[in-house]
C-alpha positions in Angstrom: -113.7 19.1 -17.0 -114.8 18.3 -20.5 -114.7 14.9 -22.3 -114.4 16.6 -25.7 -111.5 15.6 -28.0 -110.0 17.3 -31.1 -111.7 16.2 -34.2 -115.1 15.7 -32.7 -118.1 17.4 -34.3 -120.2 19.6 -32.1 -123.0 22.2 -32.0 -123.5 25.1 -29.7 -126.9 24.7 -28.1 -127.6 28.4 -27.9 -126.2 29.4 -31.3 -127.6 27.0 -34.0 -126.8 29.7 -36.6 -123.1 28.9 -36.1 -123.6 25.6 -37.8 -121.6 22.4 -37.2 -118.2 22.8 -35.5 -115.1 20.7 -35.2 -113.1 20.7 -32.0 -109.6 22.0 -32.6 -108.1 21.8 -29.1 -109.1 21.2 -25.5 -107.1 22.8 -22.6 -109.0 22.3 -19.3 -112.4 24.0 -19.8 -111.2 26.0 -22.8 -112.3 24.4 -26.1 -111.4 25.9 -29.4 -114.0 25.1 -32.1 -114.0 25.9 -35.8 -117.7 26.5 -36.7 -119.1 26.5 -40.3 -120.6 30.0 -40.1 -118.8 31.6 -37.2 -115.2 30.6 -37.6 -112.8 29.6 -34.9 -114.1 30.4 -31.4 -112.9 29.8 -27.8 -115.7 28.2 -25.8 -115.7 27.9 -22.0 -117.0 24.4 -21.4 -117.6 25.2 -17.7 -120.4 27.6 -18.9 -121.5 26.0 -22.2 -122.2 22.3 -22.8 -121.5 21.7 -26.5 -123.6 19.0 -28.1 -121.6 16.2 -29.6 -122.8 15.3 -33.1 -122.3 11.6 -33.9 -123.6 11.8 -37.4 -123.2 15.3 -39.0 -125.8 14.7 -41.6 
């Protein structure tokens, strides 16, 4: 189970080239994130631990 919430800013640890992402929705372990350089993607939070970014700068 993930503690992510819509609106949070995150980064994918294995894909820094995707840039900063904003969580769009969370349904169980399925997290939809809109990334700057990769668009909207569905992430399985049971497999990937997204890094929460407190200060996006």
